[in-house]
C-alpha positions in Angstrom: -12.1 13.2 -15.1 -13.2 9.7 -14.9 -15.8 8.8 -12.8 -17.7 5.7 -11.5 -21.5 5.3 -11.8 -22.6 3.0 -9.1 -25.9 1.3 -8.7 -26.1 -0.1 -5.0 -28.0 -2.7 -3.6 -26.8 -5.6 -5.6 -25.5 -8.8 -3.9 -22.3 -10.1 -5.2 -21.6 -13.9 -5.6 -18.8 -15.8 -6.9 -15.0 -15.9 -6.3 -12.3 -13.3 -7.3 -8.4 -13.3 -6.6 -6.5 -10.5 -5.0 -3.9 -8.6 -7.3 -0.3 -8.6 -6.4 0.7 -6.0 -3.5 1.1 -2.8 -5.0 3.5 -2.0 -1.9 5.3 -4.8 -2.3 5.8 -3.9 -5.9 7.1 -0.5 -5.4 10.1 -1.7 -3.3 11.0 -4.8 -5.3 10.9 -2.8 -8.8 12.8 -0.4 -7.3 15.4 -3.0 -6.0 16.2 -4.4 -9.8 18.3 -1.1 -10.1 20.9 -3.0 -7.6 22.2 -5.2 -10.0 23.1 -5.2 -13.9 21.6 -8.8 -14.2 18.2 -9.7 -15.2 15.5 -9.6 -12.4 12.3 -11.3 -13.1 9.0 -10.4 -10.8 5.8 -12.0 -11.4 2.3 -11.3 -10.0 3.0 -7.6 -10.6 -0.6 -5.5 -10.7 -1.4 -3.7 -13.7 -2.1 -0.1 -11.7 -1.2 3.2 -12.3 1.3 3.7 -9.6 3.2 0.5 -11.0 2.8 1.6 -14.4 4.4 5.1 -13.6 7.3 3.6 -11.8 8.0 1.2 -14.3 8.2 4.2 -17.1 10.4 6.2 -14.5 13.2 3.2 -14.3 12.7 2.8 -18.3 13.8 6.1 -18.7 16.6 5.6 -16.5 17.8 3.1 -18.9 16.6 -0.2 -17.3 15.7 -2.7 -20.1 11.9 -3.7 -19.1 10.2 -6.7 -20.7 6.9 -7.7 -20.2 6.4 -11.4 -20.3 2.7 -11.4 -20.0 0.7 -12.6 -17.0 2.0 -10.0 -14.7 5.4 -11.1 -15.2 7.9 -8.5 -16.2 11.9 -8.8 -16.5 14.0 -5.7 -15.5 17.7 -5.4 -16.4 19.5 -2.4 -15.3 22.9 -2.9 -17.1 22.9 0.6 -18.7 21.7 3.1 -16.6 22.0 6.5 -17.3 22.6 8.2 -13.8 22.5 11.8 -15.5 18.8 11.3 -16.6 18.3 12.1 -13.1 19.6 16.1 -13.5 16.7 16.2 -16.2 13.1 18.2 -15.9 11.6 14.9 -17.3 12.8 13.1 -14.4 11.6 15.6 -12.0 8.3 15.6 -13.4 7.8 11.8 -13.2 9.3 11.4 -10.0 7.0 14.4 -8.4 4.1 12.5 -9.6 4.8 9.2 -7.9 5.3 8.9 -3.9 6.9 5.6 -4.9 9.8 7.4 -6.5 11.4 8.0 -3.0 12.5 4.1 -3.0 15.3 4.6 -5.8 17.1 6.7 -3.5 18.7 3.5 -1.9 19.7 1.7 -4.7 21.0 4.5 -7.1 22.9 5.8 -4.0 24.4 2.4 -2.8 25.2 1.2 -6.5 26.1 4.8 -8.4 26.9 7.0 -5.6 24.2 9.8 -6.6 20.5 9.9 -6.2 17.8 13.3 -7.0 14.4 13.1 -5.1 12.1 15.9 -6.0 9.3 16.5 -3.5 7.1 13.3 -4.2 3.6 13.2 -4.8 0.7 10.7 -4.0 -2.3 10.7 -1.8 -3.1 14.2 0.0 -3.8 12.4 3.4 -1.8 14.9 5.7 2.0 15.3 6.5 4.1 12.3 5.2 7.6 13.4 6.4 10.8 11.6 4.9 13.0 12.2 7.6 13.5 8.2 8.4 14.8 7.6 5.2 16.9 10.7 5.0 18.3 9.9 8.7 19.2 6.6 7.8 21.0 7.2 4.6 23.0 9.6 6.4 24.1 7.0 8.9 25.4 5.4 6.1 27.6 8.3 5.2 25.0 9.9 2.5 25.1 13.6 1.9 22.0 15.6 1.4 21.8 18.9 -0.3 18.4 20.9 -0.9 17.9 23.1 -4.0 15.3 25.3 -3.0 14.7 26.6 -6.7 14.1 23.2 -8.1 12.5 21.9 -4.8 15.0 18.7 -5.0 17.1 16.8 -2.8 20.4 16.0 -4.1 22.1 13.0 -2.3 25.7 11.9 -2.6 27.8 9.0 -1.1 31.6 9.7 -0.1 34.2 8.7 -2.8 34.8 5.5 -0.7 31.4 4.5 -0.7 28.9 3.9 2.1 29.6 2.3 5.5 27.8 -0.1 7.7 26.8 1.2 10.9 24.1 0.9 14.1 21.1 2.8 13.7 17.9 2.8 15.5 15.1 4.1 13.1 12.9 7.1 14.8 9.7 5.2 13.6 9.1 1.8 11.9 8.5 3.2 8.5 8.2 0.5 5.7 9.2 2.6 3.1 12.0 4.0 5.3 13.3 0.3 6.4 13.0 -0.7 2.9 15.4 2.4 1.6 17.9 1.6 4.3 18.2 -2.1 3.5 18.7 -1.5 -0.3 21.6 1.2 0.5 23.1 -1.2 3.0 23.1 -4.1 0.9 26.2 -2.8 -0.9 27.9 -0.8 1.8 30.9 -1.9 3.3 30.7 -3.9 6.7 27.9 -4.5 8.8 24.5 -2.7 9.2 22.4 -3.2 12.0 18.8 -1.7 11.8 16.6 -1.6 15.1 13.0 -0.7 15.0 12.8 -1.7 11.4 9.7 -2.3 9.9 8.9 -6.2 9.7 5.6 -6.2 7.1 5.3 -9.2 4.9 6.6 -6.7 2.2 9.4 -6.0 3.9 10.1 -9.7 4.6 9.5 -10.3 0.6 12.1 -7.5 -0.4 14.5 -9.3 1.8 13.9 -12.6 0.3 14.5 -11.1 -3.0 17.6 -9.4 -2.1 18.9 -12.9 -0.4 18.2 -14.7 -3.8 20.3 -11.9 -5.6 23.1 -12.7 -3.2 22.6 -10.1 -0.3 23.4 -11.2 3.4 20.3 -10.3 5.7 19.6 -11.5 8.9 16.6 -11.2 11.4 14.1 -11.2 8.5 10.4 -11.1 10.1 12.0 -9.2 13.1 12.5 -5.5 14.0 16.2 -6.1 14.2 18.1 -6.6 10.8 21.5 -7.1 10.4 22.9 -6.7 7.1 26.5 -7.7 5.9 27.5 -5.5 2.8 28.7 -7.6 -0.4 30.3 -6.5 -3.5 27.4 -7.0 -6.1 24.3 -8.6 -6.6 23.0 -11.0 -9.3 19.9 -11.6 -11.0 17.0 -13.5 -9.5 13.3 -14.7 -10.3 10.7 -13.6 -7.6 6.9 -13.8 -6.9 4.8 -11.2 -5.0 2.4 -11.7 -2.2 -1.4 -11.1 -2.6 -2.4 -7.4 -1.9 -3.4 -7.7 1.7 -5.1 -4.3 1.3 -7.5 -5.5 -1.6 -8.1 -8.7 0.4 -9.6 -6.4 3.3 -11.3 -4.4 0.6 -13.2 -7.4 -0.8 -13.8 -8.3 2.4 -15.7 -5.1 3.2 -17.7 -4.9 0.1 -18.9 -8.6 0.6 -20.0 -7.4 4.2 -21.5 -4.1 3.0 -23.8 -5.7 0.5 -24.6 -8.9 2.4 -23.2 -10.9 0.1 -21.5 -14.6 -0.2 -18.2 -14.6 -1.9 -14.8 -16.4 -2.1 -11.5 -14.9 -2.2 -9.1 -17.3 -3.7 -5.3 -17.4 -3.0 -5.6 -14.8 -0.5 -1.9 -15.7 1.1 -3.8 -16.3 4.8 -0.4 -16.6 6.8 0.7 -13.2 5.7 -2.6 -11.3 6.7 -1.6 -10.9 10.0 -4.7 -10.0 12.5 -6.6 -8.6 9.6 -9.1 -11.6 9.7 -9.8 -11.6 13.5 -10.1 -7.9 13.4 -13.0 -8.0 10.5 -14.3 -11.2 12.9 -14.6 -8.4 15.6 -16.5 -6.4 13.5 -19.0 -9.4 13.2 -18.2 -10.6 10.0 -18.6 -14.0 9.1 -15.3 -15.3 7.6 -14.4 -19.0 6.8 -10.5 -19.7 6.1 -10.3 -22.8 3.7 -7.2 -23.6 3.0 -5.3 -20.4 1.4 -9.0 -19.0 0.7 -11.2 -17.0 2.6 -15.2 -17.2 2.3 -17.3 -14.5 3.5 -20.9 -15.9 4.4 -23.9 -14.1 4.0 -25.7 -12.9 6.9 -28.6 -10.9 7.5 -26.9 -8.5 9.7 -23.6 -8.5 11.7 -23.1 -7.2 15.1 -20.0 -5.4 16.3 -18.1 -7.1 19.1 -17.3 -5.5 22.6 -14.2 -5.4 24.9 -14.5 -7.9 27.7 -15.3 -5.4 30.2 -18.3 -3.9 27.7 -16.4 -0.8 26.5 -16.8 0.1 22.8 -14.8 -1.8 20.6 -11.8 0.2 19.0 -10.0 -0.4 15.8 -6.7 1.6 15.6 -3.4 1.1 13.1 -0.3 0.0 14.3 3.0 -1.3 13.0 3.0 -4.8 11.8 1.5 -7.2 12.9 -0.9 -4.5 13.9 -3.7 -3.3 11.7 -2.3 -1.2 8.3 -3.6 2.3 8.3 -4.7 1.7 4.8 -7.5 -0.8 6.0 -9.3 1.5 8.6 -11.3 3.5 5.9 -12.7 0.4 5.1 -13.5 -0.7 8.5 -15.3 2.6 9.0 -17.5 2.4 6.1 -18.4 -1.1 6.9 -19.4 -0.4 10.5 -22.1 2.1 9.3 -24.3 -1.0 8.3 -23.6 -3.1 11.4 -25.4 -3.5 14.6 -23.3 -1.8 17.4 -20.6 1.4 17.8 -17.1 1.3 17.4 -14.1 3.7 17.5 -11.8 4.4 14.6 -8.5 5.6 15.4 -6.4 6.6 12.5 -3.0 7.5 14.5 -0.6 7.9 11.2 -2.1 10.5 9.0 -4.2 13.7 9.8 -6.5 14.0 6.9 -7.4 10.1 6.3 -10.8 10.5 8.2 -12.0 13.9 6.4 -13.9 12.0 3.9 -16.3 10.8 6.4 -18.4 13.9 5.5 -19.7 12.3 2.3 -20.5 9.1 4.3 -22.6 11.5 6.6 -24.2 13.0 3.8 -25.4 9.2 2.5 -27.1 9.0 6.1 -24.2 7.5 8.1 -24.2 7.9 11.9 -20.5 9.3 12.4 -19.0 11.6 14.8 -15.9 13.0 13.8 -14.2 13.6 17.4 -10.8 15.2 15.6 -8.5 14.5 12.7 -7.5 10.9 13.9 -10.6 9.5 15.7 -14.3 8.8 14.5 -17.1 7.5 16.5 -19.5 5.4 14.0 -22.9 4.2 15.3 -24.0 1.3 13.0 -27.6 1.2 11.7 -28.0 -2.4 12.2 -29.3 -3.0 8.7 -28.1 -3.4 5.0 -28.8 -0.4 2.5 -29.3 2.1 5.3 -27.2 4.4 3.2 -28.5 6.4 0.4 -26.9 7.3 -3.1 -24.5 10.4 -3.1 -22.1 12.2 -5.8 -18.6 12.1 -4.3 -15.2 12.8 -5.3 -12.2 10.6 -4.1 -9.3 12.3 -2.5 -7.0 9.3 -2.2 -6.9 5.8 -3.0 -8.2 4.2 0.3 -11.1 6.9 0.7 -11.9 6.2 -3.0 -12.3 2.6 -2.3 -14.2 3.4 1.0 -16.7 5.5 -1.1 -17.0 2.7 -3.8 -17.8 0.2 -1.0 -20.5 2.6 0.5 -21.8 3.2 -2.9 -22.2 -0.8 -3.8 -24.3 -0.9 -0.2 -26.3 2.0 -0.7 -29.9 2.6 -2.0 -29.9 4.3 -5.2 -27.0 5.4 -7.9 -24.1 7.3 -6.7 -21.6 8.7 -8.8 -17.6 8.8 -7.6 -15.4 11.2 -9.5 -11.6 11.4 -9.5 -11.4 8.0 -9.8 -8.2 7.7 -11.1 -7.4 7.5 -7.5 -8.7 4.3 -7.2 -6.7 3.3 -10.5 -3.9 4.1 -8.8 -4.1 0.8 -6.5 -7.0 -1.1 -7.8 -6.8 -3.2 -11.1 -9.8 -3.0 -13.3 -11.8 -2.9 -10.0 -15.0 -2.1 -11.8 -14.7 -5.1 -14.6 -14.1 -7.5 -11.6 -16.8 -6.6 -9.4 -19.3 -6.3 -12.6 -18.5 -10.3 -12.9 -19.5 -10.8 -9.4 -22.9 -8.9 -9.9 -22.2 -5.3 -9.2 -23.6 -2.7 -11.4 -20.6 -0.3 -12.2 -20.2 1.9 -15.3 -17.0 3.9 -15.9 -17.4 7.2 -17.8 -14.8 9.5 -19.2 
């Protein structure tokens, strides 16, 4: 098991650019299955989850060519649909939650898809009802094989048919799956309560370049008119907003002055304002963000004087992936804050490690934690930790960077799933991180 040895207490200086967006990559790479023509995607991050997804679709028969500098071309002109029935496919798909997004493209173009129960972060119940119900509304039929723990999905002989649907939740991956199925369905599909995150907008923009007819992009009401076939396209991915938030948190936790380059400011939503309410001094300069060094930062209050609350919400609200970062950064601030993680019931359970480091946190229930900030830097002390998931792992790394002493973080393959060479990039800014096997 790989580990990070982190010597805390060092301020960071310089500039850093965020990687391409992991969550967008999972969607747009799966969308290349919708056409036999070449699709070229740039700014793809070199992280474990993306490498695993690319390996999975390569095994399906997709031609993959790495053109360098994060640019990869895909051509699905000779897909072996029978591979879905193999044990090799089941093992690969089970290890990657992003494999759920091959359902829509495979079902729409080839009439068949298989989904083993997918893996991913262990952060509580992560239901797939939105995916399944949406595809069923288009005409898909589901059958569950209890012996193999697999869902087998097929479409009618005359294909999927457009319809009106009201999604039970604004699921990002659920919306993406339904969109990818609907672009080749017959007739018109109307999706209400659709997720409208920038990554969904990016997926729609790429599909439009491929010839799809999608209206309402950026809203929660999408209208899709099915087409006979899609063609090739080129697409550049957005910077990863969660990595942007992670770097802001690292700068604040260590009292550093760094500049984040080319962050895609217009696609960050309310995140910069939310960090500002946490007391962090952000300066937006064009498409860059500079985090200014302060002696301390003070958490804002609501206008009536009540305690500040940060909660996750569908876009344009805060992403649930950011709340672990907000929580750990608040431990150094002056003031108190309530962190309300609504979506996942196990995502806050890593706070016991922060408490061991000296943080003052009250875990009210699986979804809410009150943080009483220390009001000074390096108030935490070093600890040994084990990363349970990507976002808790990066929160632990942020805590270790701001703590006194040397910490050890085990199971860092979880961090590697979402962050490209994070130790090397931070060391160039002045961090002291050693990777051990």
